[in-house]
MIDOSE-1310 file (N, C-alpha, C; in nm, 2 decimals, decimal comma, always signed):
residues 302
miql	+0,00/-2,50/+10,04/-0,02/-2,36/+10,07/-0,17/-2,33/+10,08; -0,20/-2,24/+10,17/-0,35/-2,21/+10,20/-0,39/-2,09/+10,12; -0,49/-2,10/+10,04/-0,54/-1,99/+9,96/-0,64/-1,90/+10,04; -0,61/-1,77/+10,04/-0,70/-1,67/+10,10/-0,80/-1,62/+10,00
ekir	-0,92/-1,60/+10,05/-1,02/-1,53/+9,97/-1,07/-1,41/+10,04; -1,06/-1,29/+9,99/-1,10/-1,17/+10,05/-1,25/-1,16/+10,04; -1,32/-1,13/+10,16/-1,46/-1,12/+10,16/-1,50/-0,97/+10,16; -1,43/-0,89/+10,24/-1,47/-0,75/+10,25/-1,36/-0,67/+10,33
dltl	-1,37/-0,54/+10,31/-1,30/-0,45/+10,40/-1,39/-0,42/+10,52; -1,33/-0,40/+10,64/-1,41/-0,38/+10,76/-1,43/-0,23/+10,78; -1,52/-0,17/+10,70/-1,55/-0,03/+10,71/-1,65/-0,01/+10,83; -1,66/+0,11/+10,88/-1,74/+0,14/+10,99/-1,83/+0,26/+10,96
snta	-1,95/+0,26/+11,02/-2,05/+0,37/+11,01/-2,02/+0,48/+11,11; -1,95/+0,45/+11,21/-1,93/+0,55/+11,32/-1,79/+0,54/+11,37; -1,72/+0,65/+11,37/-1,58/+0,65/+11,43/-1,56/+0,79/+11,50; -1,46/+0,79/+11,58/-1,43/+0,92/+11,65/-1,38/+1,02/+11,56
kgrp	-1,39/+1,15/+11,59/-1,35/+1,26/+11,51/-1,20/+1,24/+11,48; -1,16/+1,26/+11,35/-1,02/+1,25/+11,31/-0,97/+1,11/+11,28; -1,06/+1,01/+11,30/-1,03/+0,87/+11,27/-1,09/+0,82/+11,14; -1,02/+0,73/+11,07/-1,08/+0,68/+10,94/-1,21/+0,61/+10,96
dhls	-1,28/+0,59/+10,85/-1,41/+0,52/+10,86/-1,39/+0,37/+10,84; -1,29/+0,31/+10,90/-1,27/+0,17/+10,90/-1,20/+0,12/+11,02; -1,20/+0,00/+11,04/-1,12/-0,07/+11,15/-0,98/-0,09/+11,09; -0,88/-0,04/+11,15/-0,74/-0,05/+11,09/-0,65/-0,14/+11,16
agsg	-0,69/-0,20/+11,27/-0,60/-0,29/+11,35/-0,68/-0,41/+11,40; -0,74/-0,48/+11,31/-0,82/-0,59/+11,36/-0,73/-0,70/+11,43; -0,78/-0,74/+11,55/-0,69/-0,82/+11,63/-0,76/-0,94/+11,69; -0,89/-0,96/+11,68/-0,95/-1,07/+11,73/-1,09/-1,08/+11,67
lvrr	-1,13/-1,21/+11,64/-1,25/-1,23/+11,56/-1,34/-1,34/+11,61; -1,47/-1,32/+11,61/-1,57/-1,42/+11,65/-1,69/-1,41/+11,56; -1,74/-1,52/+11,52/-1,87/-1,52/+11,44/-1,97/-1,59/+11,52; -2,09/-1,53/+11,54/-2,21/-1,60/+11,60/-2,33/-1,56/+11,52
gdyi	-2,39/-1,67/+11,46/-2,50/-1,65/+11,37/-2,46/-1,56/+11,26; -2,53/-1,45/+11,23/-2,51/-1,36/+11,13/-2,41/-1,25/+11,17; -2,36/-1,25/+11,29/-2,28/-1,14/+11,35/-2,14/-1,17/+11,35; -2,06/-1,08/+11,31/-1,91/-1,08/+11,32/-1,87/-0,98/+11,42
yvig	-1,79/-1,02/+11,52/-1,74/-0,93/+11,62/-1,59/-0,93/+11,61; -1,54/-0,81/+11,60/-1,39/-0,79/+11,58/-1,34/-0,68/+11,68; -1,23/-0,71/+11,74/-1,17/-0,61/+11,83/-1,05/-0,55/+11,75; -1,03/-0,42/+11,77/-0,91/-0,36/+11,72/-0,82/-0,32/+11,83
ddel	-0,70/-0,34/+11,82/-0,61/-0,32/+11,94/-0,59/-0,17/+11,97; -0,63/-0,08/+11,88/-0,62/+0,06/+11,90/-0,75/+0,13/+11,92; -0,85/+0,06/+11,96/-0,99/+0,12/+11,98/-1,04/+0,09/+12,12; -1,13/+0,18/+12,16/-1,20/+0,16/+12,29/-1,34/+0,09/+12,27
glav	-1,36/+0,04/+12,15/-1,49/-0,02/+12,12/-1,48/-0,15/+12,05; -1,59/-0,22/+12,04/-1,60/-0,35/+11,97/-1,67/-0,32/+11,84; -1,62/-0,38/+11,73/-1,68/-0,36/+11,60/-1,77/-0,47/+11,57; -1,89/-0,44/+11,53/-2,00/-0,54/+11,50/-2,04/-0,53/+11,35
fsma	-2,04/-0,65/+11,28/-2,07/-0,65/+11,14/-2,17/-0,76/+11,11; -2,25/-0,74/+11,01/-2,34/-0,84/+10,96/-2,29/-0,91/+10,84; -2,29/-1,04/+10,84/-2,24/-1,11/+10,72/-2,34/-1,10/+10,60; -2,47/-1,08/+10,64/-2,57/-1,09/+10,54/-2,57/-0,96/+10,45
dggp	-2,56/-0,84/+10,51/-2,58/-0,72/+10,43/-2,45/-0,67/+10,37; -2,34/-0,70/+10,43/-2,21/-0,66/+10,38/-2,18/-0,51/+10,39; -2,26/-0,44/+10,46/-2,24/-0,29/+10,47/-2,14/-0,26/+10,59; -2,12/-0,13/+10,61/-2,03/-0,09/+10,72/-2,08/-0,15/+10,86
gelv	-1,98/-0,17/+10,94/-2,02/-0,22/+11,08/-2,03/-0,10/+11,17; -2,06/-0,13/+11,30/-2,08/-0,03/+11,40/-1,98/-0,05/+11,51; -1,93/+0,05/+11,56/-1,83/+0,05/+11,67/-1,91/+0,08/+11,80; -1,92/-0,02/+11,89/-1,99/+0,00/+12,02/-1,89/+0,01/+12,13
rlfe	-1,93/+0,10/+12,22/-1,83/+0,14/+12,33/-1,81/+0,03/+12,43; -1,68/+0,01/+12,47/-1,64/-0,08/+12,57/-1,59/-0,01/+12,69; -1,49/+0,08/+12,67/-1,42/+0,15/+12,78/-1,45/+0,30/+12,77; -1,46/+0,36/+12,89/-1,47/+0,50/+12,89/-1,34/+0,57/+12,85
gvlp	-1,35/+0,70/+12,82/-1,24/+0,78/+12,79/-1,23/+0,82/+12,64; -1,12/+0,89/+12,61/-1,09/+0,93/+12,47/-0,94/+0,90/+12,44; -0,92/+0,83/+12,33/-0,78/+0,81/+12,29/-0,73/+0,92/+12,20; -0,60/+0,95/+12,21/-0,54/+1,05/+12,11/-0,56/+1,00/+11,97
veea	-0,57/+1,10/+11,88/-0,58/+1,07/+11,74/-0,45/+1,03/+11,68; -0,34/+1,10/+11,72/-0,21/+1,07/+11,67/-0,17/+0,93/+11,71; -0,11/+0,86/+11,61/-0,08/+0,72/+11,63/+0,03/+0,70/+11,74; +0,13/+0,78/+11,75/+0,23/+0,77/+11,85/+0,18/+0,78/+11,99
drgq	+0,09/+0,87/+12,01/+0,03/+0,89/+12,14/-0,08/+0,79/+12,17; -0,15/+0,75/+12,07/-0,26/+0,65/+12,08/-0,20/+0,52/+12,12; -0,09/+0,48/+12,06/-0,02/+0,35/+12,09/+0,01/+0,34/+12,24; +0,04/+0,45/+12,31/+0,08/+0,44/+12,45/-0,05/+0,42/+12,54
dkpd	-0,16/+0,48/+12,50/-0,28/+0,48/+12,58/-0,38/+0,37/+12,55; -0,37/+0,30/+12,44/-0,47/+0,21/+12,40/-0,48/+0,09/+12,49; -0,60/+0,03/+12,50/-0,61/-0,09/+12,59/-0,55/-0,22/+12,53; -0,52/-0,22/+12,40/-0,45/-0,32/+12,33/-0,52/-0,46/+12,35
leal	-0,65/-0,46/+12,32/-0,73/-0,58/+12,32/-0,68/-0,66/+12,20; -0,64/-0,79/+12,22/-0,58/-0,87/+12,12/-0,65/-1,01/+12,10; -0,72/-1,05/+12,21/-0,77/-1,19/+12,21/-0,92/-1,19/+12,23; -1,00/-1,27/+12,16/-1,14/-1,27/+12,17/-1,19/-1,42/+12,15
tvlp	-1,29/-1,46/+12,23/-1,35/-1,59/+12,22/-1,49/-1,58/+12,27; -1,57/-1,69/+12,26/-1,70/-1,71/+12,32/-1,70/-1,81/+12,43; -1,74/-1,77/+12,55/-1,75/-1,87/+12,66/-1,88/-1,94/+12,65; -1,89/-2,07/+12,69/-2,01/-2,14/+12,69/-2,11/-2,09/+12,79
pfrf	-2,24/-2,13/+12,79/-2,33/-2,08/+12,89/-2,28/-2,10/+13,04; -2,30/-1,99/+13,12/-2,27/-2,00/+13,26/-2,37/-1,90/+13,33; -2,35/-1,90/+13,46/-2,44/-1,82/+13,55/-2,46/-1,68/+13,49; -2,59/-1,64/+13,48/-2,63/-1,50/+13,42/-2,60/-1,49/+13,27
npyg	-2,55/-1,59/+13,21/-2,52/-1,59/+13,07/-2,57/-1,71/+13,00; -2,70/-1,73/+12,98/-2,76/-1,85/+12,94/-2,72/-1,89/+12,79; -2,67/-1,80/+12,71/-2,63/-1,83/+12,58/-2,48/-1,80/+12,56; -2,41/-1,79/+12,67/-2,27/-1,77/+12,66/-2,23/-1,62/+12,65
alla	-2,11/-1,59/+12,64/-2,06/-1,45/+12,64/-1,93/-1,43/+12,57; -1,92/-1,32/+12,51/-1,79/-1,28/+12,45/-1,69/-1,25/+12,56; -1,57/-1,30/+12,55/-1,46/-1,26/+12,64/-1,34/-1,21/+12,56; -1,29/-1,09/+12,60/-1,18/-1,04/+12,53/-1,07/-1,00/+12,64
lgsg	-0,94/-1,02/+12,60/-0,83/-0,99/+12,69/-0,74/-0,89/+12,63; -0,69/-0,80/+12,71/-0,58/-0,72/+12,67/-0,45/-0,80/+12,66; -0,35/-0,74/+12,60/-0,22/-0,82/+12,57/-0,14/-0,83/+12,70; -0,15/-0,74/+12,80/-0,07/-0,75/+12,91/+0,07/-0,69/+12,89
sges	+0,09/-0,63/+12,77/+0,23/-0,59/+12,73/+0,26/-0,45/+12,78; +0,18/-0,39/+12,86/+0,21/-0,25/+12,92/+0,10/-0,20/+13,01; +0,12/-0,08/+13,06/+0,02/-0,02/+13,15/-0,11/-0,01/+13,09; -0,22/-0,04/+13,16/-0,36/-0,03/+13,12/-0,40/-0,14/+13,03
rdrg	-0,31/-0,24/+13,01/-0,34/-0,35/+12,92/-0,37/-0,48/+12,99; -0,40/-0,47/+13,12/-0,43/-0,58/+13,21/-0,58/-0,58/+13,24; -0,66/-0,56/+13,14/-0,80/-0,56/+13,15/-0,86/-0,62/+13,02; -0,98/-0,66/+13,04/-1,06/-0,71/+12,92/-1,20/-0,68/+12,94
faws	-1,29/-0,75/+12,87/-1,43/-0,73/+12,90/-1,51/-0,87/+12,87; -1,62/-0,88/+12,94/-1,71/-0,99/+12,91/-1,85/-0,93/+12,87; -1,91/-0,98/+12,77/-2,04/-0,93/+12,72/-2,13/-1,05/+12,68; -2,24/-1,05/+12,75/-2,33/-1,16/+12,74/-2,40/-1,16/+12,60
ldqd	-2,42/-1,28/+12,54/-2,49/-1,29/+12,41/-2,63/-1,34/+12,43; -2,71/-1,31/+12,33/-2,85/-1,36/+12,32/-2,85/-1,48/+12,23; -2,97/-1,54/+12,22/-2,99/-1,67/+12,15/-2,95/-1,66/+12,01; -2,97/-1,54/+11,94/-2,94/-1,53/+11,80/-2,80/-1,48/+11,78
gtlr	-2,72/-1,46/+11,88/-2,58/-1,42/+11,87/-2,57/-1,27/+11,89; -2,68/-1,19/+11,91/-2,66/-1,05/+11,94/-2,61/-1,02/+12,08; -2,56/-0,90/+12,10/-2,51/-0,86/+12,23/-2,63/-0,84/+12,32; -2,61/-0,88/+12,45/-2,72/-0,88/+12,55/-2,67/-0,79/+12,67
gfpr	-2,75/-0,69/+12,70/-2,71/-0,61/+12,81/-2,59/-0,52/+12,78; -2,49/-0,51/+12,86/-2,38/-0,42/+12,84/-2,25/-0,49/+12,88; -2,14/-0,44/+12,84/-2,01/-0,50/+12,87/-1,97/-0,48/+13,02; -1,90/-0,58/+13,07/-1,84/-0,58/+13,20/-1,69/-0,58/+13,19
ivdl	-1,62/-0,49/+13,26/-1,48/-0,48/+13,26/-1,42/-0,60/+13,34; -1,32/-0,67/+13,29/-1,26/-0,78/+13,36/-1,12/-0,75/+13,40; -1,09/-0,77/+13,53/-0,96/-0,74/+13,58/-0,87/-0,86/+13,56; -0,76/-0,83/+13,50/-0,66/-0,94/+13,47/-0,53/-0,92/+13,54
sdly	-0,52/-0,82/+13,63/-0,40/-0,78/+13,69/-0,33/-0,89/+13,77; -0,40/-0,96/+13,85/-0,34/-1,07/+13,92/-0,28/-1,18/+13,83; -0,36/-1,22/+13,74/-0,31/-1,32/+13,64/-0,19/-1,28/+13,56; -0,20/-1,15/+13,51/-0,09/-1,10/+13,43/+0,04/-1,07/+13,51
eflg	+0,02/-1,03/+13,63/+0,14/-1,01/+13,71/+0,21/-1,14/+13,73; +0,14/-1,25/+13,76/+0,20/-1,38/+13,78/+0,26/-1,43/+13,65; +0,19/-1,42/+13,54/+0,25/-1,47/+13,41/+0,37/-1,39/+13,37; +0,37/-1,26/+13,40/+0,48/-1,18/+13,36/+0,61/-1,21/+13,43
qhva	+0,59/-1,27/+13,55/+0,71/-1,31/+13,63/+0,76/-1,45/+13,59; +0,68/-1,52/+13,51/+0,72/-1,66/+13,48/+0,74/-1,69/+13,33; +0,69/-1,60/+13,24/+0,72/-1,63/+13,10/+0,85/-1,58/+13,06; +0,91/-1,64/+12,96/+1,03/-1,59/+12,90/+1,00/-1,47/+12,81
geln	+1,08/-1,37/+12,82/+1,06/-1,25/+12,75/+0,94/-1,17/+12,80; +0,88/-1,08/+12,72/+0,77/-0,99/+12,77/+0,64/-1,06/+12,75; +0,55/-1,03/+12,84/+0,41/-1,09/+12,83/+0,34/-1,02/+12,71; +0,28/-1,11/+12,63/+0,20/-1,05/+12,51/+0,10/-1,16/+12,47
iegl	-0,02/-1,15/+12,53/-0,13/-1,25/+12,51/-0,20/-1,20/+12,38; -0,20/-1,29/+12,28/-0,25/-1,26/+12,14/-0,37/-1,35/+12,10; -0,39/-1,46/+12,17/-0,50/-1,55/+12,13/-0,57/-1,61/+12,25; -0,69/-1,65/+12,22/-0,78/-1,70/+12,33/-0,87/-1,80/+12,27
aiag	-0,89/-1,92/+12,34/-0,98/-2,02/+12,28/-1,02/-2,12/+12,39; -1,13/-2,18/+12,38/-1,18/-2,28/+12,47/-1,12/-2,42/+12,43; -1,05/-2,48/+12,52/-0,99/-2,61/+12,49/-1,05/-2,72/+12,59; -1,16/-2,77/+12,55/-1,23/-2,87/+12,64/-1,27/-2,80/+12,77
drla	-1,22/-2,84/+12,88/-1,26/-2,78/+13,01/-1,16/-2,68/+13,05; -1,08/-2,62/+12,95/-0,98/-2,52/+12,98/-1,00/-2,40/+12,89; -0,95/-2,29/+12,94/-0,94/-2,17/+12,86/-0,79/-2,15/+12,83; -0,76/-2,14/+12,70/-0,62/-2,14/+12,65/-0,59/-2,00/+12,61
lfqr	-0,48/-1,94/+12,67/-0,42/-1,81/+12,64/-0,30/-1,83/+12,56; -0,29/-1,77/+12,44/-0,17/-1,79/+12,35/-0,08/-1,67/+12,37; +0,04/-1,70/+12,41/+0,15/-1,60/+12,43/+0,23/-1,59/+12,31; +0,25/-1,47/+12,25/+0,33/-1,44/+12,13/+0,47/-1,42/+12,18
gnsd	+0,56/-1,51/+12,13/+0,70/-1,50/+12,18/+0,79/-1,42/+12,09; +0,75/-1,30/+12,06/+0,82/-1,21/+11,97/+0,92/-1,12/+12,03; +0,93/-1,12/+12,16/+1,02/-1,03/+12,23/+1,16/-1,10/+12,24; +1,26/-1,03/+12,28/+1,39/-1,09/+12,30/+1,39/-1,20/+12,41
ggen	+1,43/-1,32/+12,37/+1,42/-1,43/+12,46/+1,29/-1,49/+12,48; +1,19/-1,44/+12,41/+1,05/-1,49/+12,43/+1,03/-1,62/+12,37; +0,92/-1,69/+12,42/+0,88/-1,82/+12,37/+0,73/-1,82/+12,34; +0,69/-1,90/+12,24/+0,55/-1,92/+12,21/+0,50/-2,02/+12,31
mvay	+0,40/-1,98/+12,39/+0,34/-2,06/+12,49/+0,19/-2,06/+12,49; +0,13/-2,16/+12,55/-0,01/-2,16/+12,57/-0,03/-2,19/+12,72; -0,10/-2,09/+12,79/-0,13/-2,10/+12,93/-0,28/-2,15/+12,94; -0,30/-2,26/+13,01/-0,43/-2,32/+13,03/-0,49/-2,28/+13,16
lald	-0,61/-2,23/+13,17/-0,68/-2,20/+13,29/-0,80/-2,29/+13,30; -0,84/-2,32/+13,43/-0,96/-2,40/+13,45/-1,08/-2,33/+13,42; -1,15/-2,37/+13,31/-1,26/-2,29/+13,26/-1,38/-2,27/+13,36; -1,41/-2,38/+13,43/-1,52/-2,36/+13,53/-1,49/-2,26/+13,63
rvmh	-1,36/-2,25/+13,68/-1,33/-2,15/+13,78/-1,32/-2,01/+13,72; -1,28/-2,00/+13,59/-1,28/-1,87/+13,52/-1,43/-1,82/+13,52; -1,52/-1,91/+13,47/-1,66/-1,86/+13,46/-1,72/-1,83/+13,59; -1,68/-1,90/+13,70/-1,73/-1,87/+13,83/-1,69/-1,73/+13,88
elsa	-1,56/-1,70/+13,85/-1,51/-1,57/+13,89/-1,57/-1,46/+13,81; -1,59/-1,49/+13,68/-1,65/-1,38/+13,60/-1,80/-1,35/+13,64; -1,87/-1,45/+13,69/-2,01/-1,43/+13,74/-2,01/-1,37/+13,87; -1,90/-1,36/+13,94/-1,90/-1,30/+14,08/-1,82/-1,17/+14,08
dfai	-1,69/-1,17/+14,05/-1,60/-1,06/+14,07/-1,55/-0,99/+13,94; -1,58/-1,05/+13,83/-1,53/-1,00/+13,70/-1,38/-0,98/+13,70; -1,31/-1,09/+13,75/-1,17/-1,09/+13,75/-1,13/-1,24/+13,71; -1,01/-1,25/+13,66/-0,95/-1,38/+13,63/-0,82/-1,38/+13,71
esse	-0,80/-1,48/+13,80/-0,69/-1,49/+13,89/-0,59/-1,59/+13,85; -0,47/-1,57/+13,90/-0,36/-1,66/+13,87/-0,38/-1,80/+13,93; -0,47/-1,81/+14,03/-0,50/-1,94/+14,09/-0,57/-2,04/+13,99; -0,62/-1,98/+13,88/-0,69/-2,06/+13,79/-0,60/-2,12/+13,68
lvev	-0,47/-2,09/+13,69/-0,38/-2,15/+13,59/-0,35/-2,29/+13,63; -0,35/-2,38/+13,53/-0,33/-2,53/+13,56/-0,22/-2,59/+13,48; -0,18/-2,53/+13,37/-0,07/-2,59/+13,29/-0,02/-2,48/+13,19; +0,11/-2,50/+13,15/+0,17/-2,41/+13,05/+0,24/-2,51/+12,95
qrfe	+0,22/-2,48/+12,82/+0,29/-2,56/+12,71/+0,37/-2,46/+12,63; +0,49/-2,51/+12,59/+0,57/-2,43/+12,50/+0,57/-2,49/+12,36; +0,58/-2,41/+12,26/+0,57/-2,46/+12,12/+0,68/-2,40/+12,03; +0,74/-2,48/+11,94/+0,83/-2,44/+11,84/+0,76/-2,43/+11,71
lgel	+0,75/-2,31/+11,65/+0,67/-2,30/+11,53/+0,75/-2,28/+11,40; +0,88/-2,27/+11,42/+0,97/-2,26/+11,30/+0,98/-2,12/+11,25; +1,02/-2,11/+11,12/+1,05/-1,98/+11,06/+0,99/-1,97/+10,92; +0,97/-1,85/+10,88/+0,94/-1,82/+10,74/+1,04/-1,71/+10,69
ggve	+1,11/-1,74/+10,58/+1,21/-1,64/+10,53/+1,31/-1,61/+10,63; +1,35/-1,70/+10,72/+1,45/-1,67/+10,82/+1,40/-1,59/+10,94; +1,27/-1,57/+10,95/+1,22/-1,50/+11,06/+1,13/-1,59/+11,14; +1,14/-1,58/+11,27/+1,06/-1,67/+11,36/+0,91/-1,65/+11,35
lnfs	+0,84/-1,75/+11,35/+0,69/-1,75/+11,36/+0,65/-1,74/+11,50; +0,54/-1,66/+11,53/+0,49/-1,64/+11,66/+0,34/-1,64/+11,66; +0,28/-1,70/+11,76/+0,13/-1,70/+11,77/+0,07/-1,57/+11,75; -0,05/-1,56/+11,68/-0,12/-1,44/+11,67/-0,27/-1,45/+11,71
dads	-0,32/-1,57/+11,71/-0,46/-1,60/+11,75/-0,49/-1,75/+11,75; -0,61/-1,78/+11,79/-0,65/-1,92/+11,79/-0,80/-1,93/+11,81; -0,86/-2,05/+11,77/-1,00/-2,08/+11,80/-1,00/-2,23/+11,82; -1,12/-2,28/+11,87/-1,13/-2,42/+11,90/-1,22/-2,49/+11,81
lpdg	-1,21/-2,62/+11,80/-1,30/-2,71/+11,73/-1,37/-2,80/+11,83; -1,49/-2,85/+11,79/-1,57/-2,93/+11,88/-1,50/-3,05/+11,94; -1,40/-3,11/+11,86/-1,34/-3,23/+11,91/-1,22/-3,20/+12,00; -1,20/-3,08/+12,04/-1,09/-3,04/+12,13/-0,96/-2,99/+12,07
rlvf	-0,96/-2,99/+11,93/-0,84/-2,94/+11,87/-0,84/-2,79/+11,86; -0,73/-2,73/+11,84/-0,72/-2,58/+11,84/-0,66/-2,54/+11,70; -0,73/-2,45/+11,64/-0,68/-2,39/+11,51/-0,60/-2,26/+11,55; -0,48/-2,25/+11,51/-0,40/-2,13/+11,54/-0,35/-2,06/+11,42
sast	-0,32/-1,93/+11,44/-0,25/-1,85/+11,34/-0,12/-1,81/+11,40; -0,02/-1,79/+11,31/+0,11/-1,74/+11,36/+0,17/-1,66/+11,24; +0,24/-1,55/+11,28/+0,29/-1,46/+11,18/+0,43/-1,42/+11,21; +0,50/-1,36/+11,11/+0,64/-1,32/+11,13/+0,64/-1,17/+11,11
edds	+0,74/-1,10/+11,17/+0,77/-0,96/+11,15/+0,92/-0,95/+11,15; +0,98/-0,89/+11,05/+1,12/-0,87/+11,04/+1,16/-0,75/+11,13; +1,29/-0,71/+11,13/+1,34/-0,61/+11,22/+1,28/-0,47/+11,20; +1,22/-0,45/+11,08/+1,15/-0,32/+11,05/+1,00/-0,33/+11,08
gkcv	+0,96/-0,45/+11,13/+0,81/-0,46/+11,16/+0,73/-0,51/+11,05; +0,79/-0,54/+10,93/+0,72/-0,58/+10,81/+0,69/-0,73/+10,82; +0,56/-0,77/+10,79/+0,52/-0,91/+10,79/+0,59/-0,98/+10,67; +0,65/-1,09/+10,69/+0,70/-1,17/+10,58/+0,63/-1,30/+10,56
gsvl	+0,52/-1,32/+10,62/+0,44/-1,44/+10,60/+0,36/-1,48/+10,73; +0,25/-1,56/+10,70/+0,17/-1,61/+10,81/+0,14/-1,75/+10,78; +0,10/-1,83/+10,89/+0,06/-1,97/+10,87/-0,07/-1,99/+10,95; -0,14/-2,10/+10,92/-0,24/-2,15/+11,00/-0,20/-2,30/+11,03
gvig	-0,24/-2,34/+11,15/-0,21/-2,47/+11,20/-0,31/-2,53/+11,29; -0,30/-2,65/+11,33/-0,39/-2,72/+11,42/-0,31/-2,79/+11,53; -0,35/-2,77/+11,65/-0,29/-2,84/+11,77/-0,39/-2,94/+11,81; -0,34/-3,07/+11,82/-0,43/-3,18/+11,85/-0,47/-3,18/+12,00
agge	-0,57/-3,26/+12,03/-0,62/-3,26/+12,17/-0,51/-3,30/+12,27; -0,40/-3,37/+12,22/-0,29/-3,41/+12,30/-0,19/-3,31/+12,32; -0,20/-3,19/+12,25/-0,10/-3,09/+12,26/+0,00/-3,08/+12,16; +0,00/-3,17/+12,05/+0,10/-3,17/+11,95/+0,04/-3,10/+11,83
ieqq	+0,14/-3,03/+11,75/+0,10/-2,97/+11,63/+0,07/-3,07/+11,52; -0,05/-3,09/+11,47/-0,08/-3,19/+11,37/-0,06/-3,14/+11,23; -0,08/-3,01/+11,20/-0,05/-2,96/+11,07/-0,02/-2,81/+11,08; +0,05/-2,76/+10,98/+0,08/-2,62/+10,97/+0,12/-2,59/+10,83
drld	+0,06/-2,48/+10,77/+0,08/-2,45/+10,63/+0,08/-2,30/+10,62; +0,15/-2,26/+10,51/+0,17/-2,12/+10,49/+0,05/-2,06/+10,40; +0,02/-1,93/+10,43/-0,08/-1,86/+10,35/-0,01/-1,82/+10,22; -0,10/-1,80/+10,11/-0,05/-1,77/+9,98/-0,01/-1,62/+9,96
ddsv	-0,04/-1,54/+10,06/+0,00/-1,40/+10,05/+0,09/-1,36/+10,17; +0,22/-1,34/+10,14/+0,31/-1,32/+10,25/+0,29/-1,18/+10,31; +0,22/-1,09/+10,25/+0,20/-0,96/+10,31/+0,09/-0,95/+10,42; +0,01/-1,06/+10,43/-0,10/-1,06/+10,52/-0,06/-1,11/+10,66
kieg	-0,07/-1,02/+10,76/-0,04/-1,06/+10,90/-0,18/-1,09/+10,97; -0,20/-1,22/+10,98/-0,33/-1,27/+11,04/-0,32/-1,24/+11,19; -0,43/-1,18/+11,24/-0,44/-1,16/+11,39/-0,57/-1,20/+11,45; -0,66/-1,25/+11,37/-0,79/-1,30/+11,42/-0,84/-1,43/+11,35
vdav	-0,89/-1,53/+11,42/-0,93/-1,66/+11,36/-1,06/-1,70/+11,42; -1,15/-1,74/+11,33/-1,28/-1,81/+11,37/-1,29/-1,93/+11,29; -1,30/-2,05/+11,35/-1,29/-2,18/+11,28/-1,42/-2,26/+11,30; -1,46/-2,33/+11,20/-1,58/-2,42/+11,20/-1,54/-2,55/+11,13
lsdd	-1,57/-2,66/+11,19/-1,55/-2,79/+11,13/-1,67/-2,84/+11,06; -1,66/-2,88/+10,93/-1,78/-2,92/+10,85/-1,73/-3,02/+10,74; -1,79/-3,14/+10,73/-1,76/-3,23/+10,62/-1,60/-3,25/+10,61; -1,54/-3,28/+10,72/-1,40/-3,31/+10,72/-1,31/-3,19/+10,67
lihv	-1,36/-3,07/+10,67/-1,29/-2,95/+10,63/-1,30/-2,85/+10,74; -1,20/-2,77/+10,76/-1,20/-2,66/+10,86/-1,21/-2,53/+10,78; -1,33/-2,47/+10,80/-1,36/-2,34/+10,74/-1,32/-2,23/+10,83; -1,24/-2,13/+10,79/-1,20/-2,03/+10,88/-1,23/-1,89/+10,82
llvs	-1,27/-1,80/+10,91/-1,27/-1,66/+10,88/-1,15/-1,60/+10,95; -1,09/-1,50/+10,88/-0,96/-1,44/+10,93/-0,96/-1,29/+10,91; -0,90/-1,22/+11,01/-0,89/-1,08/+11,00/-0,74/-1,05/+11,01; -0,70/-0,95/+10,94/-0,55/-0,91/+10,94/-0,54/-0,76/+10,98
dadd	-0,42/-0,73/+11,03/-0,38/-0,60/+11,07/-0,28/-0,54/+10,97; -0,32/-0,44/+10,90/-0,23/-0,39/+10,80/-0,12/-0,30/+10,86; -0,12/-0,27/+10,99/-0,02/-0,18/+11,05/-0,01/-0,05/+10,99; -0,13/+0,00/+10,94/-0,13/+0,13/+10,87/-0,27/+0,19/+10,90
vdvs	-0,28/+0,30/+10,97/-0,41/+0,35/+11,01/-0,50/+0,39/+10,89; -0,44/+0,41/+10,78/-0,51/+0,45/+10,66/-0,56/+0,33/+10,57; -0,53/+0,21/+10,61/-0,57/+0,09/+10,54/-0,66/+0,01/+10,62; -0,78/-0,03/+10,57/-0,88/-0,10/+10,64/-0,83/-0,25/+10,66
splf	-0,86/-0,30/+10,78/-0,84/-0,44/+10,80/-0,94/-0,52/+10,72; -0,89/-0,62/+10,64/-0,98/-0,70/+10,56/-1,02/-0,83/+10,63; -1,14/-0,88/+10,59/-1,19/-1,01/+10,63/-1,17/-1,11/+10,52; -1,10/-1,22/+10,56/-1,08/-1,33/+10,46/-1,15/-1,46/+10,50
satl	-1,16/-1,55/+10,41/-1,20/-1,69/+10,44/-1,09/-1,78/+10,38; -1,08/-1,90/+10,44/-0,99/-2,00/+10,39/-1,04/-2,13/+10,44; -0,98/-2,24/+10,38/-1,02/-2,38/+10,42/-0,89/-2,46/+10,44; -0,89/-2,54/+10,55/-0,79/-2,63/+10,58/-0,85/-2,77/+10,58
rg	-0,76/-2,87/+10,56/-0,81/-3,01/+10,56/-0,85/-3,04/+10,71; -0,95/-3,12/+10,72/-1,00/-3,14/+10,86/-0,93/-3,26/+10,93
């Protein structure tokens, strides 16, 4: 069993009127240098935190517009950003760039953003909106169940999109895109096309407490392996447990273990390999607007 250590609550120094002073639906996580970047699936901005000072983070604008304050209305209009990773250096982005994708699970959720990074991991310039409509239309016609992209990671020369198979008839899948072609399109048209798809893999993750596990995020290791999180939700939407696992370079699940707190629904993973151990930062979604998303750390065997 994997032990979680809570680092902090993800409080914010600036939020929209009527919104709580914290991030309540953390859904994707990246660390670069001292900076922690977290996307919330019910926000129009990117949350930026410093590991060093431990104080509240700042919400920086990604998309134009205003979301309703009421949760029921907000859920219909939100961009539903779920997946976040860092692209390696490419044209106009000498130190790489953040890339985030919407889930594709509904209207207005077929877009993401790319934001260039500076040498020290800070944001550089301004965000660019990425059009995912062609890719998501194609995937939506060919995946079992409803499209729901929840994770994103670099896998060697490929970009891996993790499909959460939690709909009726759905399957846990990883769709691999040609990374060089993705970066070429992002430097030209700010779109990701279906023509960049090269392979799809299906995975059986098993169950916890009689409830199926489904992908919720992923990150990559330098040796080509992928660290993933998966969580469960019962018929009422309550989480009954989460796991962390490792997919080998050959596409097989090498290890998978349960977290020691069944109430935590992990939705964001950042992984670093050091001294034969995998050190991870994790963010969870409490599914309650009044409860702050926490940041955790954990360690897996390398």
